Z-matrix of the N, CA and C atoms (Angstrom, degrees):
N
C 1 1.442
C 2 1.535 1 108.98
N 3 1.315 2 116.01 1 129.29
C 4 1.471 3 121.67 2 179.73
C 5 1.521 4 109.45 3 -85.20
N 6 1.329 5 115.88 4 116.74
C 7 1.473 6 120.41 5 -179.39
C 8 1.519 7 111.75 6 -89.55
N 9 1.334 8 117.25 7 -7.59
C 10 1.454 9 120.94 8 -179.44
C 11 1.513 10 113.01 9 82.50
N 12 1.324 11 116.74 10 1.32
C 13 1.460 12 119.81 11 -179.84
C 14 1.523 13 110.35 12 -94.36
N 15 1.325 14 113.91 13 149.24
C 16 1.457 15 120.68 14 177.86
C 17 1.527 16 108.56 15 -71.71
N 18 1.338 17 117.76 16 128.10
C 19 1.473 18 120.05 17 -178.85
C 20 1.529 19 112.84 18 -73.03
N 21 1.314 20 117.25 19 -12.53
C 22 1.459 21 120.85 20 -178.22
C 23 1.520 22 108.68 21 -108.16
N 24 1.317 23 118.16 22 134.67
C 25 1.457 24 121.93 23 -178.45
C 26 1.519 25 112.03 24 -75.66
N 27 1.349 26 117.60 25 -28.76
C 28 1.458 27 120.80 26 179.49
C 29 1.532 28 107.63 27 -156.49
N 30 1.325 29 115.47 28 126.76
C 31 1.460 30 119.93 29 -179.63
C 32 1.522 31 110.99 30 -95.19
N 33 1.298 32 117.12 31 -47.62
C 34 1.468 33 121.86 32 -175.53
C 35 1.524 34 110.01 33 -112.50
N 36 1.320 35 116.72 34 84.26
C 37 1.463 36 121.72 35 -177.04
C 38 1.526 37 112.10 36 -58.29
N 39 1.321 38 116.76 37 -38.69
C 40 1.466 39 119.88 38 -178.03
C 41 1.526 40 111.47 39 -67.75
N 42 1.330 41 117.49 40 -35.06
C 43 1.467 42 120.24 41 177.54
C 44 1.522 43 111.08 42 -69.17
N 45 1.317 44 115.76 43 -40.66
C 46 1.457 45 120.38 44 178.03
C 47 1.534 46 109.88 45 -63.95
N 48 1.323 47 116.45 46 -43.93
C 49 1.469 48 120.81 47 179.30
C 50 1.526 49 110.58 48 -62.20
N 51 1.342 50 117.06 49 -42.03
C 52 1.470 51 121.36 50 179.37
C 53 1.529 52 110.36 51 -65.81
N 54 1.327 53 116.60 52 -42.29
C 55 1.466 54 120.53 53 178.89
C 56 1.525 55 110.70 54 -62.42
N 57 1.311 56 117.22 55 -40.39
C 58 1.470 57 120.54 56 177.74
C 59 1.517 58 110.95 57 -66.54
N 60 1.330 59 116.39 58 -42.61
C 61 1.464 60 121.16 59 -178.89
C 62 1.524 61 111.18 60 -64.03
N 63 1.341 62 116.69 61 -39.53
C 64 1.462 63 121.90 62 -174.96
C 65 1.528 64 113.69 63 -94.28
N 66 1.313 65 116.75 64 5.08
C 67 1.469 66 120.56 65 -176.54
C 68 1.528 67 110.70 66 -60.47
N 69 1.320 68 114.82 67 140.60
C 70 1.464 69 121.93 68 177.78
C 71 1.533 70 107.98 69 -72.75
N 72 1.331 71 117.24 70 135.70
C 73 1.478 72 119.40 71 178.99
C 74 1.531 73 111.58 72 -57.20
N 75 1.319 74 115.55 73 147.64
C 76 1.462 75 122.13 74 -176.92
C 77 1.531 76 112.61 75 -55.92
N 78 1.332 77 117.93 76 -39.73
C 79 1.466 78 119.72 77 -178.84
C 80 1.530 79 110.72 78 -65.46
N 81 1.336 80 117.64 79 -35.82
C 82 1.461 81 120.64 80 176.96
C 83 1.526 82 110.74 81 -70.06
N 84 1.322 83 116.99 82 -39.05
C 85 1.468 84 120.49 83 176.76
C 86 1.525 85 110.83 84 -63.53
N 87 1.314 86 116.60 85 -40.14
C 88 1.470 87 120.53 86 179.59
C 89 1.529 88 110.33 87 -63.39
N 90 1.341 89 116.96 88 -42.65
C 91 1.463 90 120.04 89 179.54
C 92 1.524 91 110.73 90 -67.33
N 93 1.333 92 117.22 91 -43.17
C 94 1.456 93 120.73 92 178.71
C 95 1.529 94 111.27 93 -62.62
N 96 1.319 95 116.47 94 -36.30
C 97 1.467 96 120.72 95 175.86
C 98 1.522 97 110.40 96 -61.59
N 99 1.324 98 117.26 97 -41.26
C 100 1.471 99 120.98 98 177.51
C 101 1.526 100 110.94 99 -63.70
N 102 1.332 101 117.25 100 -39.32
C 103 1.468 102 120.71 101 178.22
C 104 1.524 103 110.01 102 -63.08
N 105 1.329 104 116.88 103 -48.04
C 106 1.470 105 119.65 104 179.31
C 107 1.529 106 111.50 105 -61.97
N 108 1.317 107 116.88 106 -40.72
C 109 1.467 108 119.79 107 178.25
C 110 1.516 109 111.10 108 -62.93
N 111 1.326 110 116.43 109 -40.51
C 112 1.467 111 119.92 110 179.53
C 113 1.517 112 110.69 111 -62.91
N 114 1.308 113 116.94 112 -43.14
C 115 1.466 114 120.27 113 -178.34
C 116 1.532 115 112.61 114 -80.12
N 117 1.325 116 116.59 115 -7.91
C 118 1.466 117 119.82 116 175.83
C 119 1.522 118 111.27 117 -76.69
N 120 1.316 119 117.17 118 -13.21
C 121 1.450 120 122.23 119 176.37
C 122 1.535 121 108.56 120 -83.77
N 123 1.326 122 117.58 121 125.89
C 124 1.466 123 121.86 122 -175.15
C 125 1.525 124 112.71 123 -59.49
N 126 1.311 125 118.19 124 -38.90
C 127 1.465 126 120.47 125 -179.22
C 128 1.521 127 110.65 126 -65.12
N 129 1.332 128 116.41 127 -46.97
C 130 1.463 129 118.83 128 -179.89
C 131 1.527 130 111.41 129 -66.24
N 132 1.311 131 117.29 130 -35.56
C 133 1.464 132 120.19 131 177.50
C 134 1.526 133 110.38 132 -66.85
N 135 1.327 134 117.12 133 -40.30
C 136 1.474 135 120.34 134 176.30
C 137 1.525 136 111.15 135 -61.50
N 138 1.321 137 116.68 136 -40.23
C 139 1.463 138 120.17 137 177.96
C 140 1.516 139 110.12 138 -61.75
N 141 1.301 140 116.90 139 -49.04
C 142 1.469 141 120.55 140 -179.49
C 143 1.521 142 111.02 141 -60.19
N 144 1.325 143 116.92 142 -42.10
C 145 1.473 144 120.55 143 179.71
C 146 1.526 145 110.63 144 -66.35
N 147 1.318 146 117.13 145 -38.66
C 148 1.467 147 120.03 146 178.96
C 149 1.526 148 110.57 147 -64.87
N 150 1.323 149 116.63 148 -34.58
C 151 1.458 150 120.54 149 -179.10
C 152 1.529 151 112.83 150 -79.64
N 153 1.315 152 116.78 151 -6.05
C 154 1.470 153 120.29 152 178.47
C 155 1.527 154 111.02 153 -63.59
N 156 1.331 155 117.05 154 -27.21
C 157 1.468 156 121.15 155 179.56
C 158 1.522 157 113.23 156 -90.75
N 159 1.324 158 117.33 157 -3.91
C 160 1.455 159 120.51 158 178.76
C 161 1.512 160 111.87 159 138.95
N 162 1.311 161 114.86 160 175.41
C 163 1.456 162 121.98 161 -176.73
C 164 1.527 163 112.20 162 -63.96
N 165 1.329 164 114.05 163 150.60
C 166 1.458 165 121.89 164 173.72
C 167 1.515 166 108.20 165 -143.15
N 168 1.316 167 115.79 166 149.00
C 169 1.462 168 119.67 167 175.61
C 170 1.531 169 108.75 168 -85.93
N 171 1.323 170 115.11 169 165.86
C 172 1.463 171 121.10 170 -178.60
C 173 1.522 172 111.32 171 -58.19
N 174 1.339 173 117.47 172 -41.52
C 175 1.464 174 119.44 173 -176.60
C 176 1.539 175 110.89 174 -66.37
N 177 1.329 176 117.58 175 -37.12
C 178 1.465 177 120.00 176 177.55
C 179 1.525 178 111.26 177 -68.44
N 180 1.328 179 116.24 178 -40.37
C 181 1.475 180 119.25 179 176.76
C 182 1.525 181 110.28 180 -64.68
N 183 1.328 182 117.53 181 -38.76
C 184 1.468 183 121.12 182 178.10
C 185 1.521 184 110.68 183 -62.68
N 186 1.340 185 116.45 184 -42.33
C 187 1.465 186 120.04 185 178.40
C 188 1.530 187 110.54 186 -65.17
N 189 1.318 188 117.33 187 -41.55
C 190 1.468 189 122.10 188 179.11
C 191 1.523 190 111.23 189 -61.47
N 192 1.328 191 116.26 190 -42.44
C 193 1.469 192 121.37 191 -174.83
C 194 1.525 193 114.04 192 -90.53
N 195 1.359 194 116.91 193 -6.90
C 196 1.462 195 120.91 194 -174.39
C 197 1.531 196 111.35 195 56.90
N 198 1.334 197 114.80 196 44.41
C 199 1.458 198 121.81 197 177.82
C 200 1.523 199 109.09 198 -126.54
N 201 1.313 200 115.54 199 166.87
C 202 1.466 201 119.20 200 175.91
C 203 1.523 202 109.58 201 -73.46
N 204 1.324 203 115.69 202 155.86
C 205 1.458 204 120.07 203 176.62
C 206 1.528 205 110.72 204 -61.27
N 207 1.304 206 116.43 205 -34.56
C 208 1.462 207 120.98 206 178.19
C 209 1.531 208 111.15 207 -62.88
N 210 1.326 209 116.43 208 -44.44
C 211 1.464 210 120.49 209 179.44
C 212 1.530 211 111.04 210 -64.20
N 213 1.327 212 116.29 211 -40.84
C 214 1.468 213 120.51 212 178.94
C 215 1.524 214 110.12 213 -67.02
N 216 1.316 215 117.23 214 -42.17
C 217 1.467 216 120.90 215 178.45
C 218 1.523 217 111.52 216 -59.05
N 219 1.317 218 115.96 217 -39.77
C 220 1.464 219 120.50 218 177.98
C 221 1.531 220 110.35 219 -61.35
N 222 1.324 221 116.87 220 -46.25
C 223 1.467 222 120.76 221 179.66
C 224 1.532 223 111.18 222 -65.12
N 225 1.319 224 116.18 223 -40.07
C 226 1.466 225 120.25 224 178.79
C 227 1.525 226 111.39 225 -64.10
N 228 1.306 227 117.15 226 -36.92
C 229 1.466 228 120.99 227 178.28
C 230 1.532 229 110.33 228 -61.61
N 231 1.321 230 116.21 229 -42.36
C 232 1.469 231 119.81 230 178.13
C 233 1.532 232 110.84 231 -63.64
N 234 1.328 233 116.48 232 -43.29
C 235 1.467 234 120.45 233 179.55
C 236 1.525 235 111.10 234 -66.80
N 237 1.315 236 116.38 235 -37.18
C 238 1.473 237 120.62 236 179.00
C 239 1.525 238 110.72 237 -66.35
N 240 1.319 239 117.19 238 -41.51
C 241 1.463 240 121.16 239 179.68
C 242 1.527 241 112.50 240 -61.81
N 243 1.318 242 116.44 241 -22.79
C 244 1.473 243 121.46 242 178.86
C 245 1.525 244 112.02 243 -99.68
N 246 1.328 245 116.41 244 9.32
C 247 1.473 246 122.38 245 179.75
C 248 1.529 247 112.63 246 60.31
N 249 1.330 248 115.81 247 34.11
C 250 1.462 249 120.39 248 175.90
C 251 1.523 250 111.10 249 -94.26
N 252 1.328 251 116.68 250 -32.25
C 253 1.466 252 121.65 251 175.08
C 254 1.522 253 108.60 252 -129.90
N 255 1.339 254 115.20 253 160.34
C 256 1.467 255 120.11 254 176.72
C 257 1.519 256 108.58 255 -138.26
N 258 1.323 257 115.34 256 145.10
C 259 1.467 258 119.96 257 179.98
C 260 1.530 259 111.21 258 -91.55
N 261 1.328 260 114.31 259 155.80
C 262 1.464 261 121.90 260 173.18
C 263 1.516 262 106.72 261 -143.39
N 264 1.319 263 115.35 262 124.66
C 265 1.463 264 119.93 263 -178.42
C 266 1.523 265 109.73 264 -92.85
N 267 1.329 266 114.54 265 135.23
C 268 1.460 267 121.68 266 173.01
C 269 1.523 268 106.29 267 -131.85
N 270 1.329 269 115.77 268 98.67
C 271 1.462 270 119.96 269 -174.73
C 272 1.514 271 109.83 270 65.57
N 273 1.333 272 115.32 271 -124.52
C 274 1.469 273 121.44 272 179.97
C 275 1.525 274 113.00 273 -85.17
N 276 1.341 275 116.80 274 -10.86
C 277 1.469 276 120.62 275 -172.22
C 278 1.524 277 110.34 276 -99.59
N 279 1.326 278 114.93 277 135.31
C 280 1.454 279 122.30 278 176.88
C 281 1.526 280 107.61 279 -105.86
N 282 1.316 281 115.66 280 118.22
C 283 1.459 282 121.59 281 178.96
C 284 1.520 283 109.09 282 -101.65
N 285 1.323 284 115.67 283 146.21
C 286 1.464 285 121.01 284 177.06
C 287 1.518 286 108.82 285 -119.59
N 288 1.316 287 113.77 286 142.82
C 289 1.459 288 120.81 287 175.34
C 290 1.513 289 108.42 288 -141.79
N 291 1.311 290 116.39 289 169.74
C 292 1.459 291 119.98 290 175.61
C 293 1.523 292 108.43 291 -63.96
N 294 1.309 293 116.32 292 144.55
C 295 1.459 294 120.84 293 -174.18
C 296 1.525 295 112.80 294 -64.12
N 297 1.322 296 117.55 295 -40.44
C 298 1.462 297 120.49 296 178.16
C 299 1.526 298 109.51 297 -161.69
N 300 1.317 299 116.04 298 178.45
C 301 1.466 300 121.37 299 -176.54
C 302 1.523 301 112.27 300 -64.46
N 303 1.328 302 117.59 301 -24.51
C 304 1.465 303 119.88 302 179.93
C 305 1.523 304 111.45 303 -63.67
N 306 1.313 305 116.62 304 -35.75
C 307 1.469 306 119.85 305 179.16
C 308 1.523 307 109.58 306 -65.31
N 309 1.315 308 116.69 307 -42.75
C 310 1.465 309 120.77 308 177.43
C 311 1.520 310 110.45 309 -62.91
N 312 1.321 311 117.20 310 -42.64
C 313 1.469 312 120.90 311 177.17
C 314 1.522 313 110.80 312 -60.54
N 315 1.324 314 116.00 313 -42.30
C 316 1.460 315 122.71 314 179.62
C 317 1.530 316 110.44 315 -57.71
N 318 1.328 317 115.85 316 -46.66
C 319 1.469 318 121.04 317 179.80
C 320 1.532 319 111.01 318 -67.88
N 321 1.318 320 116.23 319 -44.51
C 322 1.465 321 121.21 320 -178.55
C 323 1.528 322 111.09 321 -62.20
N 324 1.315 323 116.83 322 -45.53
C 325 1.469 324 120.70 323 -179.40
C 326 1.525 325 110.18 324 -64.62
N 327 1.328 326 116.93 325 -39.97
C 328 1.467 327 119.75 326 177.67
C 329 1.517 328 111.66 327 -61.11
N 330 1.322 329 116.92 328 -42.51
C 331 1.471 330 120.67 329 177.86
C 332 1.518 331 111.21 330 -65.44
N 333 1.318 332 116.92 331 -43.54
C 334 1.461 333 119.84 332 178.64
C 335 1.531 334 110.37 333 -59.44
N 336 1.311 335 116.14 334 -40.84
C 337 1.462 336 120.43 335 -179.49
C 338 1.535 337 111.83 336 -61.95
N 339 1.324 338 117.05 337 -47.22
C 340 1.472 339 118.67 338 -176.10
C 341 1.529 340 112.21 339 -74.46
N 342 1.326 341 117.22 340 -20.66
C 343 1.455 342 120.46 341 -178.51
C 344 1.525 343 113.24 342 -89.78
N 345 1.309 344 118.46 343 -4.76
C 346 1.474 345 120.82 344 179.36
C 347 1.513 346 111.06 345 -73.48
């Protein structure tokens, strides 16, 4: 009777050993999981994409998203905590931009992937 299970416990021992050796530490995987979860939300992804062209203030992002400034601020706080966006104060206005070029690369590569 075929149970559908592989009769061998490990076929490529060297690949398994390499995968174990090169495995990303659990704390890094946990943080990366949080980043992916944050960007899985359409509103937060729209914010990140809007900031790809440059900084925007909360009120401009609220107008773009048709949301309250409070709702946008909440989303920005989550993105900031994950080092995806960073604030810059100019007088009374707080501007947000992508934290660094890696975030832009992350978004660009994701778009390239889905558009292939």
